[in-house]
CHARMM internal coordinates of N, CA and C (Angstrom, degrees):
IC EDIT
DIST 1 N 1 CA 1.4487
DIST 1 CA 1 C 1.5167
ANGL 1 N 1 CA 1 C 112.37
DIST 1 C 2 N 1.2899
ANGL 1 CA 1 C 2 N 117.97
DIHE 1 N 1 CA 1 C 2 N -8.38
DIST 2 N 2 CA 1.4494
ANGL 1 C 2 N 2 CA 119.46
DIHE 1 CA 1 C 2 N 2 CA -178.15
DIST 2 CA 2 C 1.5097
ANGL 2 N 2 CA 2 C 110.99
DIHE 1 C 2 N 2 CA 2 C 98.06
DIST 2 C 3 N 1.3152
ANGL 2 CA 2 C 3 N 114.34
DIHE 2 N 2 CA 2 C 3 N 172.47
DIST 3 N 3 CA 1.4591
ANGL 2 C 3 N 3 CA 118.15
DIHE 2 CA 2 C 3 N 3 CA -179.81
DIST 3 CA 3 C 1.5275
ANGL 3 N 3 CA 3 C 110.37
DIHE 2 C 3 N 3 CA 3 C -81.32
DIST 3 C 4 N 1.3251
ANGL 3 CA 3 C 4 N 117.37
DIHE 3 N 3 CA 3 C 4 N 164.25
DIST 4 N 4 CA 1.4666
ANGL 3 C 4 N 4 CA 120.22
DIHE 3 CA 3 C 4 N 4 CA -175.99
DIST 4 CA 4 C 1.5315
ANGL 4 N 4 CA 4 C 113.88
DIHE 3 C 4 N 4 CA 4 C -57.48
DIST 4 C 5 N 1.3137
ANGL 4 CA 4 C 5 N 117.50
DIHE 4 N 4 CA 4 C 5 N -38.37
DIST 5 N 5 CA 1.4643
ANGL 4 C 5 N 5 CA 119.81
DIHE 4 CA 4 C 5 N 5 CA -179.57
DIST 5 CA 5 C 1.5308
ANGL 5 N 5 CA 5 C 110.59
DIHE 4 C 5 N 5 CA 5 C -62.71
DIST 5 C 6 N 1.3275
ANGL 5 CA 5 C 6 N 116.43
DIHE 5 N 5 CA 5 C 6 N -43.22
DIST 6 N 6 CA 1.4662
ANGL 5 C 6 N 6 CA 120.20
DIHE 5 CA 5 C 6 N 6 CA 177.87
DIST 6 CA 6 C 1.5199
ANGL 6 N 6 CA 6 C 111.41
DIHE 5 C 6 N 6 CA 6 C -64.14
DIST 6 C 7 N 1.3211
ANGL 6 CA 6 C 7 N 116.68
DIHE 6 N 6 CA 6 C 7 N -38.56
DIST 7 N 7 CA 1.4630
ANGL 6 C 7 N 7 CA 120.98
DIHE 6 CA 6 C 7 N 7 CA 179.44
DIST 7 CA 7 C 1.5298
ANGL 7 N 7 CA 7 C 110.91
DIHE 6 C 7 N 7 CA 7 C -65.13
DIST 7 C 8 N 1.3301
ANGL 7 CA 7 C 8 N 116.61
DIHE 7 N 7 CA 7 C 8 N -41.55
DIST 8 N 8 CA 1.4694
ANGL 7 C 8 N 8 CA 120.36
DIHE 7 CA 7 C 8 N 8 CA 179.39
DIST 8 CA 8 C 1.5243
ANGL 8 N 8 CA 8 C 110.14
DIHE 7 C 8 N 8 CA 8 C -66.45
DIST 8 C 9 N 1.3223
ANGL 8 CA 8 C 9 N 117.15
DIHE 8 N 8 CA 8 C 9 N -42.06
DIST 9 N 9 CA 1.4641
ANGL 8 C 9 N 9 CA 120.04
DIHE 8 CA 8 C 9 N 9 CA 178.37
DIST 9 CA 9 C 1.5225
ANGL 9 N 9 CA 9 C 110.87
DIHE 8 C 9 N 9 CA 9 C -61.43
DIST 9 C 10 N 1.3258
ANGL 9 CA 9 C 10 N 117.10
DIHE 9 N 9 CA 9 C 10 N -42.24
DIST 10 N 10 CA 1.4584
ANGL 9 C 10 N 10 CA 120.74
DIHE 9 CA 9 C 10 N 10 CA 178.51
DIST 10 CA 10 C 1.5249
ANGL 10 N 10 CA 10 C 110.60
DIHE 9 C 10 N 10 CA 10 C -64.48
DIST 10 C 11 N 1.3270
ANGL 10 CA 10 C 11 N 116.31
DIHE 10 N 10 CA 10 C 11 N -40.87
DIST 11 N 11 CA 1.4585
ANGL 10 C 11 N 11 CA 120.88
DIHE 10 CA 10 C 11 N 11 CA 178.18
DIST 11 CA 11 C 1.5227
ANGL 11 N 11 CA 11 C 110.93
DIHE 10 C 11 N 11 CA 11 C -60.88
DIST 11 C 12 N 1.3204
ANGL 11 CA 11 C 12 N 116.53
DIHE 11 N 11 CA 11 C 12 N -46.61
DIST 12 N 12 CA 1.4640
ANGL 11 C 12 N 12 CA 120.54
DIHE 11 CA 11 C 12 N 12 CA -179.04
DIST 12 CA 12 C 1.5212
ANGL 12 N 12 CA 12 C 111.75
DIHE 11 C 12 N 12 CA 12 C -62.28
DIST 12 C 13 N 1.3187
ANGL 12 CA 12 C 13 N 116.90
DIHE 12 N 12 CA 12 C 13 N -34.39
DIST 13 N 13 CA 1.4639
ANGL 12 C 13 N 13 CA 120.29
DIHE 12 CA 12 C 13 N 13 CA 178.44
DIST 13 CA 13 C 1.5221
ANGL 13 N 13 CA 13 C 111.71
DIHE 12 C 13 N 13 CA 13 C -66.67
DIST 13 C 14 N 1.3254
ANGL 13 CA 13 C 14 N 117.09
DIHE 13 N 13 CA 13 C 14 N -29.56
DIST 14 N 14 CA 1.4673
ANGL 13 C 14 N 14 CA 121.58
DIHE 13 CA 13 C 14 N 14 CA -176.94
DIST 14 CA 14 C 1.5232
ANGL 14 N 14 CA 14 C 112.53
DIHE 13 C 14 N 14 CA 14 C -82.98
DIST 14 C 15 N 1.3319
ANGL 14 CA 14 C 15 N 117.29
DIHE 14 N 14 CA 14 C 15 N -23.31
DIST 15 N 15 CA 1.4574
ANGL 14 C 15 N 15 CA 120.52
DIHE 14 CA 14 C 15 N 15 CA -177.49
DIST 15 CA 15 C 1.5243
ANGL 15 N 15 CA 15 C 110.69
DIHE 14 C 15 N 15 CA 15 C -75.63
DIST 15 C 16 N 1.3307
ANGL 15 CA 15 C 16 N 117.00
DIHE 15 N 15 CA 15 C 16 N 150.74
DIST 16 N 16 CA 1.4712
ANGL 15 C 16 N 16 CA 119.24
DIHE 15 CA 15 C 16 N 16 CA 177.38
DIST 16 CA 16 C 1.5350
ANGL 16 N 16 CA 16 C 110.81
DIHE 15 C 16 N 16 CA 16 C -67.16
DIST 16 C 17 N 1.3022
ANGL 16 CA 16 C 17 N 115.41
DIHE 16 N 16 CA 16 C 17 N 158.31
DIST 17 N 17 CA 1.4692
ANGL 16 C 17 N 17 CA 121.13
DIHE 16 CA 16 C 17 N 17 CA -177.82
DIST 17 CA 17 C 1.5263
ANGL 17 N 17 CA 17 C 112.75
DIHE 16 C 17 N 17 CA 17 C -61.22
DIST 17 C 18 N 1.3227
ANGL 17 CA 17 C 18 N 117.20
DIHE 17 N 17 CA 17 C 18 N -28.26
DIST 18 N 18 CA 1.4680
ANGL 17 C 18 N 18 CA 119.95
DIHE 17 CA 17 C 18 N 18 CA -177.91
DIST 18 CA 18 C 1.5321
ANGL 18 N 18 CA 18 C 112.81
DIHE 17 C 18 N 18 CA 18 C -93.32
DIST 18 C 19 N 1.3359
ANGL 18 CA 18 C 19 N 117.47
DIHE 18 N 18 CA 18 C 19 N 18.57
DIST 19 N 19 CA 1.4686
ANGL 18 C 19 N 19 CA 120.93
DIHE 18 CA 18 C 19 N 19 CA 179.50
DIST 19 CA 19 C 1.5275
ANGL 19 N 19 CA 19 C 109.54
DIHE 18 C 19 N 19 CA 19 C -63.02
DIST 19 C 20 N 1.3105
ANGL 19 CA 19 C 20 N 115.63
DIHE 19 N 19 CA 19 C 20 N 136.07
DIST 20 N 20 CA 1.4649
ANGL 19 C 20 N 20 CA 120.74
DIHE 19 CA 19 C 20 N 20 CA 179.25
DIST 20 CA 20 C 1.5268
ANGL 20 N 20 CA 20 C 110.08
DIHE 19 C 20 N 20 CA 20 C -86.44
DIST 20 C 21 N 1.3404
ANGL 20 CA 20 C 21 N 115.68
DIHE 20 N 20 CA 20 C 21 N 170.03
DIST 21 N 21 CA 1.4606
ANGL 20 C 21 N 21 CA 119.91
DIHE 20 CA 20 C 21 N 21 CA 174.93
DIST 21 CA 21 C 1.5271
ANGL 21 N 21 CA 21 C 110.15
DIHE 20 C 21 N 21 CA 21 C -58.54
DIST 21 C 22 N 1.3286
ANGL 21 CA 21 C 22 N 116.12
DIHE 21 N 21 CA 21 C 22 N -38.68
DIST 22 N 22 CA 1.4584
ANGL 21 C 22 N 22 CA 120.52
DIHE 21 CA 21 C 22 N 22 CA 179.81
DIST 22 CA 22 C 1.5239
ANGL 22 N 22 CA 22 C 111.16
DIHE 21 C 22 N 22 CA 22 C -64.34
DIST 22 C 23 N 1.3278
ANGL 22 CA 22 C 23 N 117.13
DIHE 22 N 22 CA 22 C 23 N -40.14
DIST 23 N 23 CA 1.4662
ANGL 22 C 23 N 23 CA 121.08
DIHE 22 CA 22 C 23 N 23 CA 176.63
DIST 23 CA 23 C 1.5254
ANGL 23 N 23 CA 23 C 110.39
DIHE 22 C 23 N 23 CA 23 C -60.40
DIST 23 C 24 N 1.3200
ANGL 23 CA 23 C 24 N 115.80
DIHE 23 N 23 CA 23 C 24 N -45.93
DIST 24 N 24 CA 1.4623
ANGL 23 C 24 N 24 CA 120.95
DIHE 23 CA 23 C 24 N 24 CA -179.01
DIST 24 CA 24 C 1.5246
ANGL 24 N 24 CA 24 C 110.16
DIHE 23 C 24 N 24 CA 24 C -63.74
DIST 24 C 25 N 1.3359
ANGL 24 CA 24 C 25 N 116.63
DIHE 24 N 24 CA 24 C 25 N -45.60
DIST 25 N 25 CA 1.4636
ANGL 24 C 25 N 25 CA 120.32
DIHE 24 CA 24 C 25 N 25 CA 179.67
DIST 25 CA 25 C 1.5224
ANGL 25 N 25 CA 25 C 111.22
DIHE 24 C 25 N 25 CA 25 C -61.46
DIST 25 C 26 N 1.3161
ANGL 25 CA 25 C 26 N 117.59
DIHE 25 N 25 CA 25 C 26 N -41.11
DIST 26 N 26 CA 1.4625
ANGL 25 C 26 N 26 CA 121.23
DIHE 25 CA 25 C 26 N 26 CA 179.43
DIST 26 CA 26 C 1.5280
ANGL 26 N 26 CA 26 C 110.37
DIHE 25 C 26 N 26 CA 26 C -62.70
DIST 26 C 27 N 1.3248
ANGL 26 CA 26 C 27 N 117.36
DIHE 26 N 26 CA 26 C 27 N -46.91
DIST 27 N 27 CA 1.4575
ANGL 26 C 27 N 27 CA 120.55
DIHE 26 CA 26 C 27 N 27 CA -179.33
DIST 27 CA 27 C 1.5249
ANGL 27 N 27 CA 27 C 111.47
DIHE 26 C 27 N 27 CA 27 C -65.02
DIST 27 C 28 N 1.3232
ANGL 27 CA 27 C 28 N 117.74
DIHE 27 N 27 CA 27 C 28 N -35.91
DIST 28 N 28 CA 1.4658
ANGL 27 C 28 N 28 CA 120.51
DIHE 27 CA 27 C 28 N 28 CA 175.42
DIST 28 CA 28 C 1.5262
ANGL 28 N 28 CA 28 C 110.69
DIHE 27 C 28 N 28 CA 28 C -65.77
DIST 28 C 29 N 1.3198
ANGL 28 CA 28 C 29 N 116.20
DIHE 28 N 28 CA 28 C 29 N -40.26
DIST 29 N 29 CA 1.4687
ANGL 28 C 29 N 29 CA 121.43
DIHE 28 CA 28 C 29 N 29 CA 177.70
DIST 29 CA 29 C 1.5268
ANGL 29 N 29 CA 29 C 110.50
DIHE 28 C 29 N 29 CA 29 C -60.34
DIST 29 C 30 N 1.3250
ANGL 29 CA 29 C 30 N 116.46
DIHE 29 N 29 CA 29 C 30 N -47.41
DIST 30 N 30 CA 1.4637
ANGL 29 C 30 N 30 CA 121.01
DIHE 29 CA 29 C 30 N 30 CA -179.70
DIST 30 CA 30 C 1.5247
ANGL 30 N 30 CA 30 C 110.15
DIHE 29 C 30 N 30 CA 30 C -64.30
DIST 30 C 31 N 1.3300
ANGL 30 CA 30 C 31 N 117.38
DIHE 30 N 30 CA 30 C 31 N -43.60
DIST 31 N 31 CA 1.4600
ANGL 30 C 31 N 31 CA 120.97
DIHE 30 CA 30 C 31 N 31 CA 178.31
DIST 31 CA 31 C 1.5222
ANGL 31 N 31 CA 31 C 111.19
DIHE 30 C 31 N 31 CA 31 C -57.96
DIST 31 C 32 N 1.3367
ANGL 31 CA 31 C 32 N 116.95
DIHE 31 N 31 CA 31 C 32 N -43.96
DIST 32 N 32 CA 1.4613
ANGL 31 C 32 N 32 CA 120.73
DIHE 31 CA 31 C 32 N 32 CA 178.84
DIST 32 CA 32 C 1.5250
ANGL 32 N 32 CA 32 C 111.39
DIHE 31 C 32 N 32 CA 32 C -63.69
DIST 32 C 33 N 1.3326
ANGL 32 CA 32 C 33 N 117.41
DIHE 32 N 32 CA 32 C 33 N -43.78
DIST 33 N 33 CA 1.4650
ANGL 32 C 33 N 33 CA 120.61
DIHE 32 CA 32 C 33 N 33 CA -179.57
DIST 33 CA 33 C 1.5293
ANGL 33 N 33 CA 33 C 111.27
DIHE 32 C 33 N 33 CA 33 C -64.09
DIST 33 C 34 N 1.3116
ANGL 33 CA 33 C 34 N 117.63
DIHE 33 N 33 CA 33 C 34 N -39.56
DIST 34 N 34 CA 1.4612
ANGL 33 C 34 N 34 CA 120.69
DIHE 33 CA 33 C 34 N 34 CA 178.26
DIST 34 CA 34 C 1.5237
ANGL 34 N 34 CA 34 C 109.53
DIHE 33 C 34 N 34 CA 34 C -64.78
DIST 34 C 35 N 1.3392
ANGL 34 CA 34 C 35 N 116.91
DIHE 34 N 34 CA 34 C 35 N -44.32
DIST 35 N 35 CA 1.4612
ANGL 34 C 35 N 35 CA 120.29
DIHE 34 CA 34 C 35 N 35 CA 178.78
DIST 35 CA 35 C 1.5247
ANGL 35 N 35 CA 35 C 110.91
DIHE 34 C 35 N 35 CA 35 C -60.00
DIST 35 C 36 N 1.3208
ANGL 35 CA 35 C 36 N 117.20
DIHE 35 N 35 CA 35 C 36 N -45.04
DIST 36 N 36 CA 1.4689
ANGL 35 C 36 N 36 CA 120.82
DIHE 35 CA 35 C 36 N 36 CA 178.64
DIST 36 CA 36 C 1.5247
ANGL 36 N 36 CA 36 C 111.18
DIHE 35 C 36 N 36 CA 36 C -61.81
DIST 36 C 37 N 1.3241
ANGL 36 CA 36 C 37 N 116.70
DIHE 36 N 36 CA 36 C 37 N -40.81
DIST 37 N 37 CA 1.4599
ANGL 36 C 37 N 37 CA 120.87
DIHE 36 CA 36 C 37 N 37 CA 178.97
DIST 37 CA 37 C 1.5179
ANGL 37 N 37 CA 37 C 112.16
DIHE 36 C 37 N 37 CA 37 C -63.89
DIST 37 C 38 N 1.3311
ANGL 37 CA 37 C 38 N 116.54
DIHE 37 N 37 CA 37 C 38 N -41.40
DIST 38 N 38 CA 1.4518
ANGL 37 C 38 N 38 CA 120.41
DIHE 37 CA 37 C 38 N 38 CA 178.50
DIST 38 CA 38 C 1.5271
ANGL 38 N 38 CA 38 C 111.42
DIHE 37 C 38 N 38 CA 38 C -65.78
DIST 38 C 39 N 1.3251
ANGL 38 CA 38 C 39 N 116.55
DIHE 38 N 38 CA 38 C 39 N -42.03
DIST 39 N 39 CA 1.4660
ANGL 38 C 39 N 39 CA 119.78
DIHE 38 CA 38 C 39 N 39 CA 177.35
DIST 39 CA 39 C 1.5214
ANGL 39 N 39 CA 39 C 111.19
DIHE 38 C 39 N 39 CA 39 C -63.78
DIST 39 C 40 N 1.3313
ANGL 39 CA 39 C 40 N 116.52
DIHE 39 N 39 CA 39 C 40 N -40.56
DIST 40 N 40 CA 1.4638
ANGL 39 C 40 N 40 CA 120.36
DIHE 39 CA 39 C 40 N 40 CA 179.26
DIST 40 CA 40 C 1.5257
ANGL 40 N 40 CA 40 C 110.48
DIHE 39 C 40 N 40 CA 40 C -65.74
DIST 40 C 41 N 1.3204
ANGL 40 CA 40 C 41 N 116.70
DIHE 40 N 40 CA 40 C 41 N -40.81
DIST 41 N 41 CA 1.4684
ANGL 40 C 41 N 41 CA 119.93
DIHE 40 CA 40 C 41 N 41 CA 178.24
DIST 41 CA 41 C 1.5208
ANGL 41 N 41 CA 41 C 110.73
DIHE 40 C 41 N 41 CA 41 C -62.42
DIST 41 C 42 N 1.3231
ANGL 41 CA 41 C 42 N 116.87
DIHE 41 N 41 CA 41 C 42 N -38.73
DIST 42 N 42 CA 1.4717
ANGL 41 C 42 N 42 CA 120.47
DIHE 41 CA 41 C 42 N 42 CA 178.08
DIST 42 CA 42 C 1.5215
ANGL 42 N 42 CA 42 C 111.36
DIHE 41 C 42 N 42 CA 42 C -66.26
DIST 42 C 43 N 1.3292
ANGL 42 CA 42 C 43 N 116.39
DIHE 42 N 42 CA 42 C 43 N -40.94
DIST 43 N 43 CA 1.4664
ANGL 42 C 43 N 43 CA 119.13
DIHE 42 CA 42 C 43 N 43 CA -174.89
DIST 43 CA 43 C 1.5286
ANGL 43 N 43 CA 43 C 113.11
DIHE 42 C 43 N 43 CA 43 C -83.40
DIST 43 C 44 N 1.3325
ANGL 43 CA 43 C 44 N 117.72
DIHE 43 N 43 CA 43 C 44 N -35.19
DIST 44 N 44 CA 1.4629
ANGL 43 C 44 N 44 CA 121.15
DIHE 43 CA 43 C 44 N 44 CA -174.69
DIST 44 CA 44 C 1.5210
ANGL 44 N 44 CA 44 C 113.62
DIHE 43 C 44 N 44 CA 44 C -107.23
DIST 44 C 45 N 1.3112
ANGL 44 CA 44 C 45 N 117.19
DIHE 44 N 44 CA 44 C 45 N -11.64
DIST 45 N 45 CA 1.4591
ANGL 44 C 45 N 45 CA 120.53
DIHE 44 CA 44 C 45 N 45 CA -178.00
DIST 45 CA 45 C 1.5248
ANGL 45 N 45 CA 45 C 111.48
DIHE 44 C 45 N 45 CA 45 C 89.64
DIST 45 C 46 N 1.2927
ANGL 45 CA 45 C 46 N 114.48
DIHE 45 N 45 CA 45 C 46 N 177.46
DIST 46 N 46 CA 1.4612
ANGL 45 C 46 N 46 CA 121.21
DIHE 45 CA 45 C 46 N 46 CA -178.88
DIST 46 CA 46 C 1.5166
ANGL 46 N 46 CA 46 C 110.12
DIHE 45 C 46 N 46 CA 46 C -126.38
DIST 46 C 47 N 1.3109
ANGL 46 CA 46 C 47 N 116.21
DIHE 46 N 46 CA 46 C 47 N 175.80
DIST 47 N 47 CA 1.4619
ANGL 46 C 47 N 47 CA 123.33
DIHE 46 CA 46 C 47 N 47 CA -179.64
DIST 47 CA 47 C 1.5304
ANGL 47 N 47 CA 47 C 107.49
DIHE 46 C 47 N 47 CA 47 C -115.79
DIST 47 C 48 N 1.3091
ANGL 47 CA 47 C 48 N 116.87
DIHE 47 N 47 CA 47 C 48 N 137.31
DIST 48 N 48 CA 1.4609
ANGL 47 C 48 N 48 CA 121.31
DIHE 47 CA 47 C 48 N 48 CA 176.91
DIST 48 CA 48 C 1.5271
ANGL 48 N 48 CA 48 C 109.91
DIHE 47 C 48 N 48 CA 48 C -63.34
DIST 48 C 49 N 1.3166
ANGL 48 CA 48 C 49 N 115.90
DIHE 48 N 48 CA 48 C 49 N 153.22
DIST 49 N 49 CA 1.4623
ANGL 48 C 49 N 49 CA 121.88
DIHE 48 CA 48 C 49 N 49 CA -177.29
DIST 49 CA 49 C 1.5346
ANGL 49 N 49 CA 49 C 112.28
DIHE 48 C 49 N 49 CA 49 C -56.74
DIST 49 C 50 N 1.3131
ANGL 49 CA 49 C 50 N 116.56
DIHE 49 N 49 CA 49 C 50 N -45.70
DIST 50 N 50 CA 1.4679
ANGL 49 C 50 N 50 CA 120.61
DIHE 49 CA 49 C 50 N 50 CA -178.65
DIST 50 CA 50 C 1.5287
ANGL 50 N 50 CA 50 C 111.04
DIHE 49 C 50 N 50 CA 50 C -62.26
DIST 50 C 51 N 1.3274
ANGL 50 CA 50 C 51 N 117.03
DIHE 50 N 50 CA 50 C 51 N -40.43
DIST 51 N 51 CA 1.4609
ANGL 50 C 51 N 51 CA 119.97
DIHE 50 CA 50 C 51 N 51 CA 179.04
DIST 51 CA 51 C 1.5303
ANGL 51 N 51 CA 51 C 110.60
DIHE 50 C 51 N 51 CA 51 C -67.07
DIST 51 C 52 N 1.3205
ANGL 51 CA 51 C 52 N 116.87
DIHE 51 N 51 CA 51 C 52 N -40.51
DIST 52 N 52 CA 1.4684
ANGL 51 C 52 N 52 CA 120.54
DIHE 51 CA 51 C 52 N 52 CA 178.30
DIST 52 CA 52 C 1.5292
ANGL 52 N 52 CA 52 C 110.28
DIHE 51 C 52 N 52 CA 52 C -62.72
DIST 52 C 53 N 1.3386
ANGL 52 CA 52 C 53 N 116.94
DIHE 52 N 52 CA 52 C 53 N -41.01
DIST 53 N 53 CA 1.4625
ANGL 52 C 53 N 53 CA 120.79
DIHE 52 CA 52 C 53 N 53 CA 177.24
DIST 53 CA 53 C 1.5111
ANGL 53 N 53 CA 53 C 111.01
DIHE 52 C 53 N 53 CA 53 C -61.70
DIST 53 C 54 N 1.3284
ANGL 53 CA 53 C 54 N 116.58
DIHE 53 N 53 CA 53 C 54 N -42.14
DIST 54 N 54 CA 1.4600
ANGL 53 C 54 N 54 CA 120.50
DIHE 53 CA 53 C 54 N 54 CA 178.83
DIST 54 CA 54 C 1.5180
ANGL 54 N 54 CA 54 C 112.44
DIHE 53 C 54 N 54 CA 54 C -64.12
DIST 54 C 55 N 1.3114
ANGL 54 CA 54 C 55 N 115.96
DIHE 54 N 54 CA 54 C 55 N -42.57
DIST 55 N 55 CA 1.4604
ANGL 54 C 55 N 55 CA 120.18
DIHE 54 CA 54 C 55 N 55 CA 178.18
DIST 55 CA 55 C 1.5212
ANGL 55 N 55 CA 55 C 110.94
DIHE 54 C 55 N 55 CA 55 C -63.50
DIST 55 C 56 N 1.3236
ANGL 55 CA 55 C 56 N 116.16
DIHE 55 N 55 CA 55 C 56 N -45.00
DIST 56 N 56 CA 1.4554
ANGL 55 C 56 N 56 CA 120.35
DIHE 55 CA 55 C 56 N 56 CA -178.66
DIST 56 CA 56 C 1.5218
ANGL 56 N 56 CA 56 C 109.82
DIHE 55 C 56 N 56 CA 56 C -65.68
DIST 56 C 57 N 1.3208
ANGL 56 CA 56 C 57 N 117.47
DIHE 56 N 56 CA 56 C 57 N -40.36
DIST 57 N 57 CA 1.4675
ANGL 56 C 57 N 57 CA 121.27
DIHE 56 CA 56 C 57 N 57 CA 178.96
DIST 57 CA 57 C 1.5042
ANGL 57 N 57 CA 57 C 111.89
DIHE 56 C 57 N 57 CA 57 C -60.05
DIST 57 C 58 N 1.3268
ANGL 57 CA 57 C 58 N 116.96
DIHE 57 N 57 CA 57 C 58 N -42.28
DIST 58 N 58 CA 1.4686
ANGL 57 C 58 N 58 CA 121.26
DIHE 57 CA 57 C 58 N 58 CA 178.25
DIST 58 CA 58 C 1.5226
ANGL 58 N 58 CA 58 C 110.64
DIHE 57 C 58 N 58 CA 58 C -65.07
DIST 58 C 59 N 1.3299
ANGL 58 CA 58 C 59 N 116.50
DIHE 58 N 58 CA 58 C 59 N -39.31
DIST 59 N 59 CA 1.4647
ANGL 58 C 59 N 59 CA 121.20
DIHE 58 CA 58 C 59 N 59 CA -179.48
DIST 59 CA 59 C 1.5244
ANGL 59 N 59 CA 59 C 110.64
DIHE 58 C 59 N 59 CA 59 C -67.50
DIST 59 C 60 N 1.3256
ANGL 59 CA 59 C 60 N 116.38
DIHE 59 N 59 CA 59 C 60 N -41.98
DIST 60 N 60 CA 1.4554
ANGL 59 C 60 N 60 CA 119.98
DIHE 59 CA 59 C 60 N 60 CA -178.62
DIST 60 CA 60 C 1.5302
ANGL 60 N 60 CA 60 C 111.91
DIHE 59 C 60 N 60 CA 60 C -71.14
DIST 60 C 61 N 1.3246
ANGL 60 CA 60 C 61 N 117.17
DIHE 60 N 60 CA 60 C 61 N -28.23
DIST 61 N 61 CA 1.4578
ANGL 60 C 61 N 61 CA 121.25
DIHE 60 CA 60 C 61 N 61 CA -179.87
DIST 61 CA 61 C 1.5360
ANGL 61 N 61 CA 61 C 112.01
DIHE 60 C 61 N 61 CA 61 C -72.94
DIST 61 C 62 N 1.3245
ANGL 61 CA 61 C 62 N 116.56
DIHE 61 N 61 CA 61 C 62 N -21.70
DIST 62 N 62 CA 1.4850
ANGL 61 C 62 N 62 CA 120.35
DIHE 61 CA 61 C 62 N 62 CA -177.95
DIST 62 CA 62 C 1.5009
ANGL 62 N 62 CA 62 C 112.52
DIHE 61 C 62 N 62 CA 62 C -69.74
END
COOR INIT
IC SEED 1 N 1 CA 1 C
IC BUILD
């Protein structure tokens, strides 16, 4: 995905000209969380859709 500086520059290019500091901070927060999630999925693996549905169903039934 590139280095963080490149990712931030790309993000800023996509935001509208009237984006506030809060808008920028929110998008940076989301970008960081997505990156962390992708790294975690690579290192720890993922769960199949059917298994996730089963887990969620059990949780919601409680």
